[in-house]
C-alpha positions in Angstrom: 0.0 0.0 0.0 1.4 3.4 -1.0 2.0 5.7 1.9 3.2 9.2 2.4 6.0 9.9 4.8 5.9 12.8 7.2 9.0 14.2 9.0 10.0 17.3 11.0 7.9 16.9 14.1 9.3 17.2 17.6 9.3 19.0 20.9 9.3 22.8 20.7 8.7 25.6 23.2 5.6 27.9 23.0 6.3 30.6 20.4 8.7 28.4 18.5 8.6 27.1 14.9 8.7 23.8 13.2 8.6 22.8 9.5 6.9 19.6 8.6 7.6 17.8 5.4 5.7 15.1 3.6 7.4 13.0 0.9 5.2 11.8 -1.9 6.3 8.6 -3.7 7.0 8.7 -7.4 4.1 6.4 -8.1 1.6 9.1 -7.1 0.7 11.5 -9.9 -2.2 13.7 -10.9 -2.5 15.3 -7.5 -5.5 17.6 -7.1 -5.3 18.6 -3.4 -2.7 18.4 -0.7 -3.8 18.6 3.0 -2.4 18.6 6.5 -4.6 17.3 9.4 -3.9 17.1 13.1 -5.3 14.8 15.8 -4.9 15.7 19.4 -5.3 13.0 22.2 -9.0 12.2 22.7 -10.1 14.3 19.7 -11.1 13.6 16.1 -8.8 14.4 13.2 -9.1 17.9 12.0 -8.2 19.7 8.8 -5.4 22.2 9.4 -4.5 23.4 5.8 -5.1 22.6 2.2 -3.5 23.5 -1.1 -5.2 23.0 -4.4 -3.7 22.2 -7.8 -4.6 25.7 -8.8 -2.7 27.2 -5.9 -5.6 28.0 -3.7 -5.1 27.6 0.1 -7.4 27.3 3.1 -6.6 27.2 6.8 -8.3 26.3 10.0 -9.2 29.5 11.9 -7.0 28.4 14.8 -3.8 28.5 12.6 -4.5 31.4 10.2 -1.6 33.8 10.1 0.7 31.2 11.9 0.9 28.2 9.5 1.7 28.1 5.8 1.2 25.1 3.5 3.4 24.9 0.4 4.9 22.3 -2.0 8.0 21.8 -4.1 7.9 22.4 -7.9 7.9 18.6 -8.6 4.8 18.0 -6.5 6.8 15.4 -4.5 7.0 17.2 -1.2 4.4 19.2 0.8 5.4 21.4 3.6 3.7 22.9 6.7 5.6 25.8 8.2 4.3 26.3 11.7 5.2 29.5 13.5 4.2 31.0 16.9 3.3 27.5 18.1 1.0 27.2 21.1 0.5 24.3 23.5 -2.9 23.7 21.9 -1.1 22.9 18.6 0.2 19.7 20.2 -1.1 16.8 18.1 -0.1 14.2 15.6 0.1 15.8 12.2 -0.8 13.8 9.0 -0.4 14.7 5.4 -3.0 13.7 2.8 -2.9 13.8 -0.9 -5.9 13.4 -3.2 -5.8 12.4 -6.9 -8.7 11.8 -9.2 -9.0 8.2 -8.0 -7.2 7.8 -4.7 -6.6 9.4 -1.3 -3.3 8.7 0.3 -2.2 9.2 4.0 1.0 9.2 5.9 1.4 7.6 9.4 1.8 11.0 11.1 4.5 12.9 13.0 4.2 14.1 16.6 4.3 17.8 17.4 4.6 18.7 21.1 4.5 22.3 22.2 5.6 22.6 25.8 7.9 24.5 28.1 
């Protein structure tokens, strides 16, 4: 089963920054939308940010102005730049890629914001 691979998570102090990356296998093509989700303990998975093929973006209200989703020119890596991190941003972050026929997920990377 084809999976995405997230990296870049870790422990950071409040106010700090992290940059998450998601590697997309060569076998995945025709991407329509790239997304980042997060899931905090005891909560459901929530959409954090999305990036469309046309370049449109959308963000959860809680991260607007702090997080930025982007990709490389080859459509093989999607990034999530996370600035001004807060303890409530603590969660497992998952990337998600949608093509015309499939949706792919990674296994997630842990982000912990704590002093």
